[in-house]
TORRO-505822 format. One line per field, with one value per residue: residue number from 1; x, y, z of N, C-alpha, C, CB in turn; residue in one letter. Coordinates in steps of 0.2 Angstrom, whole numbers, plus 2048, in hexadecimal, padded with zeros to 3 digits. Glycine has a CB too. Layout:
% residues N
pos: [NUM / ...]
n_px: [X / ...]
n_py: [Y / ...]
n_pz: [Z / ...]
ca_px: [X / ...]
ca_py: [Y / ...]
ca_pz: [Z / ...]
c_px: [X / ...]
c_py: [Y / ...]
c_pz: [Z / ...]
cb_px: [X / ...]
cb_py: [Y / ...]
cb_pz: [Z / ...]
code: [A / ...]
END
This chain:
% residues 179
pos: [1 / 2 / 3 / 4 / 5 / 6 / 7 / 8 / 9 / 10 / 11 / 12 / 13 / 14 / 15 / 16 / 17 / 18 / 19 / 20 / 21 / 22 / 23 / 24 / 25 / 26 / 27 / 28 / 29 / 30 / 31 / 32 / 33 / 34 / 35 / 36 / 37 / 38 / 39 / 40 / 41 / 42 / 43 / 44 / 45 / 46 / 47 / 48 / 49 / 50 / 51 / 52 / 53 / 54 / 55 / 56 / 57 / 58 / 59 / 60 / 61 / 62 / 63 / 64 / 65 / 66 / 67 / 68 / 69 / 70 / 71 / 72 / 73 / 74 / 75 / 76 / 77 / 78 / 79 / 80 / 81 / 82 / 83 / 84 / 85 / 86 / 87 / 88 / 89 / 90 / 91 / 92 / 93 / 94 / 95 / 96 / 97 / 98 / 99 / 100 / 101 / 102 / 103 / 104 / 105 / 106 / 107 / 108 / 109 / 110 / 111 / 112 / 113 / 114 / 115 / 116 / 117 / 118 / 119 / 120 / 121 / 122 / 123 / 124 / 125 / 126 / 127 / 128 / 129 / 130 / 131 / 132 / 133 / 134 / 135 / 136 / 137 / 138 / 139 / 140 / 141 / 142 / 143 / 144 / 145 / 146 / 147 / 148 / 149 / 150 / 151 / 152 / 153 / 154 / 155 / 156 / 157 / 158 / 159 / 160 / 161 / 162 / 163 / 164 / 165 / 166 / 167 / 168 / 169 / 170 / 171 / 172 / 173 / 174 / 175 / 176 / 177 / 178 / 179]
n_px: [B2A / B1E / B19 / B10 / B13 / B21 / B1C / B13 / B1D / B23 / B19 / B18 / B21 / B1D / B0E / B0C / B0C / B08 / B12 / B1B / B1D / B25 / B2F / B35 / B39 / B41 / B4D / B4F / B51 / B57 / B5C / B56 / B49 / B3E / B31 / B26 / B19 / B0F / B0F / B0E / B03 / AF8 / AFA / AF6 / AEA / AE4 / AE8 / AE0 / AD5 / AD5 / AD5 / AE2 / AE9 / AE4 / ADD / AE0 / ADA / AE1 / ADD / AE4 / AE7 / AE8 / AED / AEC / AE3 / AEB / AEE / AF1 / AF8 / AF5 / AFA / AEF / AE9 / AE6 / AEE / AFC / AFC / AFC / B08 / B11 / B10 / B14 / B22 / B26 / B24 / B2F / B3E / B3D / B44 / B52 / B4E / B50 / B4F / B58 / B5D / B6A / B72 / B6C / B6B / B7A / B7C / B75 / B7F / B87 / B80 / B82 / B8E / BA1 / BA3 / B95 / B93 / B9F / B9B / B90 / B95 / B9C / B91 / B8A / B92 / B96 / B87 / B88 / B91 / B8C / B80 / B87 / B8C / B82 / B7E / B87 / B87 / B7C / B80 / B89 / B81 / B7D / B72 / B6C / B63 / B60 / B5A / B63 / B63 / B5D / B6B / B75 / B6E / B70 / B7E / B80 / B7C / B83 / B90 / B8C / B8B / B97 / B9F / B99 / B9E / BAD / BAD / BA9 / BB2 / BBC / BB8 / BB7 / BC4 / BCA / BC4 / BC6 / BD6 / BD4 / BD0 / BCA / BCB / BC3 / BBB / BBD / BB3]
n_py: [F20 / F13 / F07 / EFF / F02 / EFA / EEC / EEB / EEA / EDF / ED5 / ED6 / ECD / EC1 / EB8 / EB8 / EB3 / EBD / EBA / EB4 / EC0 / EC8 / EBF / EC2 / ECF / ECF / EC7 / ECC / EDB / EDF / EEA / EF4 / EF6 / EF3 / EEA / EE6 / ED8 / EDD / EEA / EE4 / EDD / EE6 / EEF / EE6 / EE1 / EEF / EF1 / EE7 / EEB / EF8 / EF2 / EF0 / EE3 / ED3 / EC6 / EB5 / EA6 / E9A / E89 / E7E / E70 / E6A / E78 / E88 / E91 / E98 / EA8 / EAF / EBB / EC6 / ED0 / EDD / EE3 / EF1 / EF3 / EF0 / EFB / F06 / F02 / F04 / F13 / F17 / F11 / F1B / F27 / F37 / F33 / F30 / F3B / F35 / F2E / F29 / F20 / F1E / F17 / F14 / F20 / F2B / F29 / F2B / F38 / F3E / F39 / F40 / F3F / F34 / F28 / F27 / F18 / F13 / F1A / F13 / F06 / F07 / F0A / F00 / EF4 / EF9 / EF7 / EEA / EE4 / EEC / EE4 / ED7 / EDA / EDD / ED0 / EC8 / ECE / ECC / EBF / EBD / EC3 / EBB / EB0 / EA0 / E9F / EA8 / EB0 / EBE / ECC / ED9 / EE4 / EE3 / EDD / EE9 / EF0 / EE8 / EE9 / EF7 / EF6 / EEF / EF6 / F03 / EFC / EF7 / F02 / F08 / EFE / F00 / F0E / F0F / F05 / F0D / F1A / F12 / F0E / F1B / F20 / F17 / F19 / F26 / F25 / F2A / F38 / F46 / F45 / F48 / F45]
n_pz: [E75 / E79 / E83 / E7C / E6F / E6E / E70 / E64 / E5B / E60 / E5D / E52 / E4C / E50 / E55 / E67 / E7B / E89 / E91 / E89 / E82 / E8B / E8F / E83 / E82 / E8E / E88 / E7A / E7A / E88 / E90 / E88 / E89 / E95 / E9E / EAA / EAE / EB2 / EAD / E9E / E9D / EA0 / E96 / E8B / E8B / E8A / E7E / E76 / E78 / E70 / E65 / E5F / E61 / E61 / E6A / E6D / E73 / E79 / E7D / E8B / E91 / EA3 / EA6 / EA8 / E9C / E8D / E88 / E77 / E6F / E5F / E53 / E4C / E3D / E3F / E4A / E43 / E3B / E46 / E4B / E41 / E41 / E4A / E49 / E3E / E42 / E4B / E53 / E64 / E73 / E7C / E8A / E9A / EAA / EB8 / EC4 / ECB / EC5 / EC9 / ED7 / ED8 / ED5 / EE0 / EE9 / EF2 / EFE / F05 / F0D / F08 / F07 / F04 / EF8 / EEF / EF1 / EE9 / EDD / EDA / EDA / ECF / EC4 / EC4 / EC1 / EB5 / EAE / EAE / EA6 / E9B / E97 / E96 / E8A / E81 / E80 / E79 / E6C / E68 / E64 / E5D / E56 / E4A / E4B / E4C / E44 / E38 / E3E / E49 / E4D / E4E / E56 / E62 / E62 / E64 / E70 / E78 / E75 / E7C / E8A / E8C / E8C / E97 / EA1 / EA1 / EA4 / EB2 / EB7 / EB6 / EC0 / ECA / ECC / ECC / ED9 / EE4 / EE4 / EE7 / EF5 / F04 / F01 / EF9 / EE9 / ED9 / ED0]
ca_px: [B29 / B1B / B1A / B0C / B19 / B25 / B17 / B11 / B22 / B25 / B14 / B17 / B26 / B1A / B0A / B0F / B08 / B0A / B19 / B21 / B1F / B29 / B37 / B39 / B3E / B49 / B52 / B52 / B54 / B56 / B5E / B53 / B42 / B3D / B2B / B23 / B14 / B0C / B0F / B0C / AFB / AF3 / AFA / AF4 / AE2 / AE1 / AE8 / ADD / ACF / AD5 / AD5 / AE8 / AEB / ADE / ADF / ADD / ADA / AE4 / ADC / AE9 / AE7 / AEB / AF0 / AE8 / AE3 / AF0 / AEC / AF6 / AF5 / AF7 / AF8 / AEA / AEB / AE6 / AF6 / B00 / AFC / AFE / B11 / B15 / B0F / B1B / B29 / B28 / B26 / B35 / B40 / B3D / B4B / B53 / B4C / B54 / B4E / B5E / B5F / B71 / B73 / B67 / B6F / B7F / B7A / B73 / B84 / B89 / B7C / B85 / B94 / BA4 / BA4 / B90 / B95 / BA2 / B96 / B8A / B97 / B9D / B8B / B88 / B99 / B93 / B81 / B89 / B95 / B87 / B7C / B8C / B8E / B7B / B7C / B8C / B85 / B77 / B83 / B8C / B7C / B7D / B6B / B6D / B59 / B5E / B5C / B68 / B61 / B5F / B72 / B75 / B6C / B75 / B84 / B80 / B7B / B8A / B94 / B8A / B8E / BA0 / BA2 / B99 / BA2 / BB5 / BAE / BA7 / BB8 / BC2 / BB7 / BB8 / BCB / BCB / BC1 / BCA / BDB / BD4 / BCF / BC5 / BCA / BBE / BBB / BBA / BAC]
ca_py: [F19 / F11 / EFF / EFD / F01 / EF4 / EE8 / EEB / EE8 / ED9 / ED1 / ED6 / EC8 / EBA / EB7 / EB6 / EB5 / EC2 / EB6 / EB5 / EC8 / ECA / EBD / EC4 / ED4 / ECD / EC3 / ED1 / EE0 / EDE / EF1 / EF8 / EF7 / EEF / EEB / EE0 / ED5 / EE2 / EEE / EE1 / EDA / EEA / EF0 / EE1 / EE3 / EF5 / EF2 / EE2 / EEF / EFD / EEE / EEF / EDD / ECE / EC0 / EAE / EA1 / E93 / E84 / E7A / E6A / E6A / E7D / E8D / E94 / E9D / EAD / EB1 / EC3 / EC7 / ED7 / EDE / EE9 / EF7 / EF3 / EF1 / F02 / F09 / F02 / F09 / F19 / F17 / F12 / F20 / F2C / F38 / F2F / F36 / F3D / F30 / F2E / F24 / F1E / F19 / F17 / F15 / F27 / F2E / F28 / F2F / F40 / F3F / F36 / F45 / F40 / F2D / F27 / F24 / F12 / F10 / F1B / F0E / F00 / F07 / F09 / EF6 / EF1 / EFA / EF4 / EE2 / EE5 / EEC / EDE / ED1 / EDB / EDC / EC8 / EC5 / ED0 / EC9 / EB8 / EC0 / EC4 / EB4 / EAA / E9F / E9E / EAC / EB2 / EC5 / ED0 / EDC / EEA / EDF / EDC / EEF / EF3 / EE5 / EEA / EFD / EF5 / EEC / EFC / F06 / EF8 / EF6 / F08 / F09 / EFA / F03 / F14 / F0B / F03 / F12 / F1C / F10 / F0E / F21 / F21 / F13 / F1C / F2D / F23 / F2F / F3F / F48 / F42 / F4D / F43]
ca_pz: [E74 / E7E / E84 / E76 / E69 / E6E / E71 / E5F / E5A / E61 / E5B / E4A / E4B / E50 / E5A / E6E / E7F / E8D / E93 / E83 / E82 / E91 / E8F / E7C / E84 / E8F / E83 / E76 / E7D / E8F / E91 / E84 / E8B / E9C / EA0 / EAE / EAB / EB6 / EA5 / E98 / E9B / EA0 / E90 / E86 / E8D / E86 / E78 / E74 / E78 / E6B / E5E / E5D / E61 / E62 / E6F / E6C / E79 / E79 / E83 / E8B / E96 / EA9 / EA9 / EA7 / E95 / E8C / E82 / E72 / E6B / E59 / E52 / E48 / E38 / E44 / E4D / E3F / E3B / E4B / E4C / E3A / E40 / E50 / E46 / E3A / E47 / E4C / E58 / E6A / E76 / E80 / E91 / EA0 / EB0 / EB9 / ECB / ECC / EC4 / ECF / EDE / ED8 / ED6 / EE7 / EED / EF8 / F06 / F08 / F0D / F02 / F07 / F00 / EF0 / EEC / EF0 / EE3 / ED5 / ED8 / ED9 / EC9 / EC1 / EC4 / EBD / EAD / EAB / EAC / EA0 / E94 / E96 / E92 / E82 / E7D / E7E / E74 / E67 / E66 / E65 / E55 / E52 / E47 / E4B / E4B / E3C / E37 / E40 / E51 / E4E / E4E / E5E / E67 / E60 / E67 / E77 / E79 / E76 / E84 / E91 / E8C / E8D / E9F / EA7 / EA0 / EA7 / EB8 / EB9 / EB6 / EC3 / ED1 / ED0 / ED0 / EDF / EE9 / EE5 / EEB / EFA / F07 / EFE / EF5 / EE2 / ED3 / EC9]
c_px: [B25 / B1C / B16 / B10 / B1E / B21 / B14 / B16 / B24 / B20 / B13 / B1E / B23 / B13 / B0D / B08 / B0C / B12 / B1F / B23 / B27 / B30 / B39 / B3D / B43 / B4D / B54 / B55 / B52 / B57 / B5B / B4C / B41 / B35 / B29 / B1C / B0F / B0B / B0C / B04 / AF7 / AF4 / AF7 / AED / AE0 / AE2 / AE4 / AD5 / ACD / AD6 / ADB / AEB / AE2 / AE2 / ADB / ADF / ADD / AE3 / AE2 / AE6 / AEB / AEE / AED / AE8 / AE8 / AEE / AF2 / AF3 / AF8 / AF6 / AF4 / AEC / AEC / AED / AFA / B01 / AFF / B07 / B13 / B14 / B16 / B22 / B2D / B28 / B2E / B38 / B40 / B43 / B4C / B52 / B4E / B51 / B53 / B5E / B65 / B74 / B71 / B6A / B78 / B80 / B79 / B79 / B87 / B86 / B7D / B8C / B98 / BA3 / B9D / B91 / B99 / B9E / B92 / B8E / B9A / B97 / B89 / B8C / B98 / B8E / B84 / B8D / B91 / B82 / B80 / B8D / B87 / B7B / B82 / B8A / B80 / B7A / B87 / B87 / B7C / B77 / B6A / B66 / B5A / B5F / B61 / B68 / B62 / B66 / B75 / B74 / B6E / B7A / B86 / B80 / B7F / B8F / B92 / B8D / B93 / BA2 / BA0 / B9E / BAA / BB4 / BAD / BAF / BBD / BC1 / BB7 / BC0 / BCB / BCA / BC5 / BD1 / BDB / BD2 / BCA / BC7 / BC4 / BBF / BB9 / BB7 / BA7]
c_py: [F18 / F09 / EFB / EFB / EFB / EEE / EE5 / EE9 / EE2 / ED4 / ED1 / ECF / EC1 / EBC / EB5 / EB7 / EBB / EC0 / EB7 / EBC / ECA / EC7 / EC1 / ECC / ED3 / ECA / EC9 / ED6 / EE3 / EE6 / EF7 / EFB / EF1 / EEF / EE4 / EDD / EDB / EE8 / EEB / EDF / EDF / EED / EEC / EE3 / EE9 / EF6 / EEC / EE8 / EF4 / EF9 / EEE / EE7 / ED9 / EC9 / EB9 / EAB / E9B / E8F / E7F / E75 / E6A / E72 / E83 / E8E / E9A / EA2 / EAF / EB7 / EC3 / ECE / ED8 / EE2 / EF0 / EF8 / EF3 / EF9 / F09 / F08 / F06 / F0F / F1C / F17 / F17 / F26 / F2F / F32 / F33 / F35 / F36 / F31 / F29 / F25 / F1A / F1A / F19 / F1D / F2B / F2E / F2B / F35 / F42 / F3D / F3B / F42 / F37 / F2D / F26 / F1D / F11 / F14 / F16 / F08 / F02 / F07 / F02 / EF3 / EF2 / EF7 / EED / EE2 / EE8 / EE8 / ED8 / ED3 / EDA / ED4 / EC7 / EC8 / ECF / EC2 / EB9 / EC0 / EBF / EAE / EA8 / E9F / EA3 / EB0 / EBA / EC7 / ED3 / EE3 / EEA / EE0 / EE4 / EF0 / EEE / EE7 / EF1 / EF9 / EF3 / EF1 / F00 / F03 / EF7 / EFE / F0C / F05 / EFE / F0B / F13 / F0A / F08 / F16 / F1B / F10 / F15 / F23 / F1E / F16 / F23 / F2B / F29 / F35 / F3F / F47 / F49 / F49 / F48]
c_pz: [E7A / E7E / E7E / E70 / E6A / E6E / E69 / E5B / E59 / E5E / E54 / E49 / E4C / E55 / E63 / E74 / E84 / E8F / E8F / E82 / E86 / E8F / E87 / E7D / E87 / E8D / E7F / E77 / E84 / E93 / E8D / E86 / E90 / E9D / EA4 / EAB / EAE / EB0 / EA1 / E98 / E9B / E97 / E8B / E86 / E8A / E80 / E73 / E74 / E72 / E66 / E5A / E5C / E61 / E66 / E6D / E72 / E78 / E7E / E85 / E93 / E9D / EAA / EA4 / E9F / E94 / E85 / E7F / E6E / E65 / E57 / E4E / E41 / E3C / E46 / E49 / E3E / E41 / E4C / E47 / E3C / E46 / E4D / E41 / E3D / E48 / E53 / E5F / E6E / E7B / E88 / E96 / EA7 / EB3 / EC1 / ECE / ECC / EC8 / ED5 / EDE / ED7 / EDC / EEC / EF3 / EFF / F08 / F0A / F07 / F02 / F03 / EF8 / EED / EEB / EEA / EDD / ED4 / ED7 / ED1 / EC3 / EC0 / EC0 / EB4 / EA9 / EAB / EA8 / E9A / E93 / E93 / E8B / E7E / E7B / E78 / E6C / E63 / E64 / E5E / E51 / E4E / E46 / E4C / E44 / E3E / E3C / E48 / E52 / E50 / E55 / E63 / E66 / E66 / E6F / E7A / E7B / E7C / E89 / E92 / E8F / E95 / EA3 / EA7 / EA4 / EAE / EBC / EBA / EBD / ECA / ED3 / ED2 / ED7 / EE4 / EE9 / EE8 / EF2 / EFE / F05 / EFA / EEF / EDF / ECE / EC8]
cb_px: [B30 / B14 / B15 / B09 / B1D / B28 / B13 / B0E / B24 / B25 / B0D / B1A / B2C / B1F / B05 / B16 / B06 / B05 / B18 / B1F / B18 / B27 / B38 / B33 / B3A / B4B / B4F / B4F / B53 / B5C / B66 / B52 / B3D / B42 / B26 / B21 / B12 / B11 / B14 / B11 / AF8 / AF4 / B00 / AF6 / AE2 / AE2 / AEF / ADD / AD0 / AD9 / ACF / AEC / AF1 / ADA / ADD / AE0 / AD2 / AEB / AD6 / AF1 / AEA / AF0 / AF8 / AE9 / ADB / AF7 / AEA / AF7 / AF8 / AF4 / AFC / AE5 / AE4 / AE1 / AF8 / AFE / AF6 / AFA / B15 / B12 / B06 / B1B / B2A / B23 / B23 / B35 / B47 / B37 / B4B / B59 / B45 / B5C / B48 / B66 / B5E / B76 / B71 / B60 / B70 / B82 / B74 / B6C / B89 / B86 / B70 / B84 / B95 / BAB / BA6 / B89 / B9A / BA9 / B90 / B84 / B9D / BA0 / B86 / B87 / B9F / B91 / B7C / B8C / B9B / B83 / B79 / B93 / B90 / B73 / B7B / B93 / B82 / B76 / B86 / B8F / B74 / B80 / B66 / B70 / B54 / B62 / B56 / B69 / B59 / B5D / B76 / B73 / B63 / B75 / B83 / B7A / B76 / B8D / B93 / B83 / B8C / BA4 / B9F / B93 / BA3 / BB8 / BAA / BA2 / BBB / BC1 / BB3 / BB4 / BD3 / BC7 / BBA / BC9 / BDE / BCE / BD6 / BC4 / BD0 / BBC / BB6 / BC0 / BA8]
cb_py: [F14 / F13 / EFC / F03 / F07 / EF4 / EEB / EF0 / EE9 / ED7 / ED2 / EE0 / EC9 / EB3 / EB2 / EBC / EAE / EC2 / EAE / EB2 / ECC / EC6 / EB3 / EC5 / ED9 / ECB / EBC / ED2 / EE5 / ED9 / EF2 / EF6 / EF6 / EF3 / EEC / EE1 / ECC / EE4 / EF0 / EDC / ED4 / EF1 / EF1 / ED9 / EE4 / EFA / EF2 / EDA / EF2 / F03 / EF2 / EF3 / EDB / ECA / EC1 / EAA / EA0 / E93 / E80 / E7E / E63 / E65 / E7C / E94 / E97 / E9A / EB4 / EAC / ECA / EC2 / EDB / EE1 / EEA / EF7 / EEE / EEC / F03 / F06 / EFB / F08 / F1B / F10 / F0C / F21 / F2A / F40 / F2C / F34 / F46 / F2E / F2F / F25 / F1C / F1A / F11 / F11 / F2A / F29 / F20 / F2D / F42 / F3B / F34 / F4C / F43 / F27 / F22 / F24 / F0F / F12 / F22 / F0E / EFD / F0F / F0F / EF0 / EF4 / F01 / EF5 / EDE / EEA / EF2 / EDD / ECF / EE0 / EE1 / EC3 / EC8 / ED9 / EC9 / EB3 / EC9 / EC9 / EB1 / EAC / E99 / E9D / EAA / EAE / EC9 / ED7 / EDE / EEC / ED6 / ED8 / EF2 / EF3 / EDE / EEC / F02 / EF1 / EE8 / F01 / F06 / EF1 / EF4 / F0D / F07 / EF1 / F02 / F19 / F03 / EFE / F18 / F1D / F08 / F0C / F26 / F1E / F0B / F1B / F33 / F23 / F2F / F41 / F4D / F3B / F53 / F3C]
cb_pz: [E74 / E7E / E8C / E74 / E68 / E73 / E75 / E5E / E5C / E69 / E5E / E46 / E50 / E52 / E58 / E71 / E84 / E93 / E93 / E7C / E86 / E99 / E8F / E76 / E87 / E93 / E7E / E72 / E78 / E91 / E91 / E7F / E84 / EA3 / E9A / EB5 / EAE / EBC / EA1 / E96 / EA1 / EA6 / E8F / E88 / E96 / E89 / E75 / E79 / E7C / E6C / E59 / E60 / E68 / E5B / E77 / E65 / E7C / E77 / E80 / E8C / E93 / EA9 / EA8 / EAB / E93 / E8B / E85 / E6E / E70 / E55 / E50 / E4B / E32 / E4A / E53 / E3A / E3B / E52 / E4C / E33 / E42 / E56 / E44 / E35 / E4D / E4C / E56 / E70 / E7A / E7E / E92 / EA2 / EB0 / EB4 / ECE / EC7 / EBF / ED0 / EDE / ED5 / ED2 / EE8 / EEA / EF6 / F05 / F02 / F10 / F02 / F0D / F05 / EEF / EEE / EF6 / EE4 / ED2 / EDF / EDE / EC9 / EC6 / ECD / EC3 / EAB / EAF / EB3 / EA0 / E95 / E9D / E96 / E82 / E80 / E86 / E76 / E67 / E6C / E68 / E55 / E57 / E42 / E55 / E51 / E39 / E2F / E3D / E51 / E47 / E49 / E5F / E66 / E57 / E64 / E7A / E73 / E70 / E86 / E92 / E83 / E87 / EA1 / EA4 / E95 / EA5 / EB5 / EB5 / EB0 / EC1 / ED3 / ECB / ECE / EDF / EE8 / EDF / EE9 / EFD / F0E / EF9 / EF6 / EE1 / ECF / ECB]
code: [M / K / G / Q / D / V / I / L / G / V / L / L / E / A / P / M / S / G / Y / D / I / K / H / Y / F / E / K / H / F / P / D / M / F / V / A / S / F / G / T / I / Y / P / T / L / N / R / M / E / K / E / G / L / I / E / K / E / I / V / L / Q / E / G / K / P / N / K / N / I / Y / H / I / T / E / I / G / K / E / A / F / H / A / Y / I / Q / S / P / I / E / P / K / T / I / K / Y / D / F / M / M / R / L / V / F / G / R / Y / V / S / Q / Q / Q / L / L / E / W / L / K / Q / E / L / H / Q / L / K / E / D / L / V / K / L / R / S / Q / D / E / D / P / C / D / C / Y / C / D / C / Q / K / L / A / L / R / F / G / I / A / I / Q / Q / A / G / V / T / E / L / E / N / I / I / D / E / F / E / N / F / G / Q / K / E / T / A / F]
END
């Protein structure tokens, strides 16, 4: 999955600005795909040059002009080629996990602090996902609801396991842990 594939899928929903696309990512799949404006805008520029999308310039009074991107027929074909391709293996770039891998090089206190920070973050993420799930707007299709349900299950499992790890860690005190 490339950023281009995700942007094309979003633009199938509706034409959007780069800002709208980023907001869509954050609202609809905050833990599945993360992209900064520094990634989105260069990708949009390249996609426009390749004919996958077209840019409409909307004039605004007192503000800079707004660029609205529309998917083209070529873009739709590219998206459908992506969606029909085999699912790629899961790849994760997860700083917390890498720090745990190298945790033997820090103090027990630092390790405990990382565990608690990650637990706090997972709980915040879980609250966001659950609020989306409880959103009465019913703006999610069945497939998006499945993705949301799966995301909630993953986050909940992470919260539960980190709570257990922290409890074990604190109960073992300064002894070597069997993680």
